C-alpha positions in Angstrom: 90.6 24.9 -11.9 92.5 21.1 -11.3 93.1 19.7 -14.5 91.4 15.6 -15.0 92.5 12.9 -17.3 89.8 11.8 -19.4 90.9 7.9 -18.2 89.4 8.2 -15.2 86.4 8.7 -16.5 85.7 5.4 -18.9 82.3 4.8 -19.9 80.8 2.5 -21.6 79.1 3.2 -24.9 76.6 1.1 -27.1 79.2 1.0 -30.6 76.2 2.2 -32.8 77.0 5.6 -31.2 79.8 5.6 -31.9 81.4 6.6 -35.6 84.8 7.2 -37.0 86.5 10.4 -38.0 86.8 11.7 -41.8 89.9 12.2 -41.2 92.5 9.3 -39.8 95.6 8.4 -41.8 96.5 6.0 -40.1 96.1 2.0 -41.6 97.2 -1.2 -40.4 97.8 -4.3 -42.6 95.7 -7.4 -42.6 98.6 -9.2 -39.8 98.4 -6.3 -37.6 94.6 -6.5 -37.4 95.0 -10.0 -36.9 97.1 -9.4 -33.8 95.0 -6.7 -32.8 91.6 -9.1 -33.1 94.0 -12.1 -31.2 95.1 -9.3 -28.3 91.4 -7.9 -27.7 90.6 -12.2 -27.8 92.5 -13.2 -25.4 92.7 -9.7 -23.3 89.5 -8.4 -23.5 89.8 -4.0 -24.1 93.0 -3.0 -22.3 92.8 1.0 -23.5 89.0 2.4 -24.6 89.1 4.2 -27.5 88.9 7.9 -27.5 86.2 9.7 -28.1 84.9 14.0 -28.5 81.2 13.4 -27.9 78.6 15.2 -30.5 75.3 16.3 -28.7 73.4 17.5 -31.1 73.6 14.0 -32.3 74.0 12.4 -29.3 77.0 10.5 -31.1 80.7 9.7 -29.8 83.9 10.5 -32.6 86.8 8.3 -33.2 89.7 10.7 -32.4 91.7 7.7 -31.3 90.8 4.1 -31.3 89.3 3.0 -34.8 90.9 -0.2 -35.5 89.7 -1.4 -31.8 86.6 0.1 -32.5 86.7 -2.3 -36.0 87.3 -5.2 -34.2 84.2 -5.2 -32.7 82.6 -4.5 -36.2 84.7 -7.1 -37.8 84.7 -9.8 -35.1 81.0 -11.3 -33.7 82.6 -13.7 -31.2 83.9 -9.4 -29.9 80.5 -7.6 -30.5 78.6 -10.4 -28.3 81.8 -10.9 -25.1 81.8 -7.0 -24.7 77.5 -6.8 -25.3 78.4 -4.1 -27.9 79.9 -1.8 -25.8 83.2 -0.2 -26.5 84.7 1.5 -23.4 85.8 5.5 -24.5 88.0 8.1 -22.9 85.8 11.4 -23.5 87.9 14.6 -24.5 86.4 17.8 -25.3 88.1 19.8 -28.0 87.9 21.8 -31.5 88.4 19.2 -34.6 91.9 21.3 -35.1 92.7 19.8 -32.0 91.1 16.6 -32.0 92.9 16.5 -35.3 96.2 17.5 -34.0 95.6 14.7 -30.6 94.8 11.9 -33.4 98.2 12.3 -35.2 100.0 12.5 -31.7 98.8 9.3 -30.8 99.6 7.7 -33.9 102.9 8.8 -34.0 103.5 8.1 -30.0 102.7 4.4 -30.5 106.2 4.3 -32.4 107.4 1.4 -33.6 109.8 -2.1 -32.4 113.2 -1.7 -31.6 114.7 -4.6 -33.7 117.5 -5.3 -31.1 114.7 -5.4 -28.3 112.4 -7.4 -30.1 115.5 -10.2 -30.9 116.2 -10.1 -27.4 112.5 -11.4 -26.7 113.1 -13.7 -29.3 115.6 -14.8 -27.3 114.3 -14.8 -23.5 110.8 -16.4 -25.4 112.9 -19.7 -26.9 115.6 -20.1 -23.6 111.8 -20.8 -22.3 111.0 -23.0 -24.4 108.5 -21.4 -27.2 108.8 -23.0 -30.7 109.2 -20.7 -33.7 105.4 -21.7 -34.8 104.0 -20.6 -30.8 105.8 -17.5 -31.0 104.1 -17.0 -34.5 101.1 -17.6 -33.3 101.1 -15.3 -30.6 103.0 -12.3 -31.3 101.9 -12.2 -35.1 105.3 -13.0 -36.7 106.2 -14.6 -39.9 109.1 -17.0 -39.6 110.8 -14.8 -42.1 110.9 -12.5 -39.7 111.9 -14.7 -36.9 114.7 -15.7 -38.4 115.7 -12.4 -38.9 115.8 -11.5 -35.1 116.9 -14.6 -34.4 120.2 -13.4 -37.1 120.4 -10.1 -35.7 121.3 -12.0 -32.3 124.0 -14.1 -33.6 123.0 -16.6 -30.6 123.6 -20.2 -32.7 121.6 -21.6 -29.9 118.1 -20.0 -31.4 119.0 -22.1 -34.6 118.6 -25.2 -32.9 115.6 -26.5 -33.6 115.7 -25.4 -37.5 115.6 -27.8 -40.2 118.7 -27.2 -42.6 118.3 -28.1 -46.2 121.2 -30.7 -47.8 123.6 -29.0 -49.2 125.5 -30.7 -52.4 128.6 -32.3 -52.3 130.8 -32.2 -54.6 132.8 -35.7 -55.5 135.4 -35.5 -58.5 134.3 -31.9 -59.9 130.5 -33.3 -60.1 127.3 -34.3 -57.9 126.7 -37.5 -56.1 123.4 -38.9 -58.3 121.4 -38.4 -55.8 121.9 -35.3 -55.5 121.3 -33.8 -59.2 117.7 -34.7 -59.3 
């Protein structure tokens, strides 16, 4: 029998027929959740939710994609735009294999390489993007952007940064205007 990857048979499923599994150990912090919302708002759903179809209850149990599911539940604009339906890729596996699949999906996402992220920040600055733009579109706070800039060691990345005035010593005393 020839194997066909489930991704070639994506179906549109009403969110009311989808439910989370009971074993997913993955959590997403609020800033990343907001970034996921921003991503779905700007780009749409680009990855299906992976589910197991439970025929006896006519329900789809999430194997991977719980947070994409949550976005639709928590953001009425996304629910309305998508007509209350999610793209679903169905796998047919036993519970133990679904659990293993959930963990594989979570762990396979990995983490961002710091040097590569620094290079991206550098390239965005070279393209004229401000820290505020980077913060908004990449979901980074200003401290994270600053740390990534420091890694590159490029002075050009700091050209738009306003530094505070340092104190000056005059005859071993601070100038009067700098004391307050």
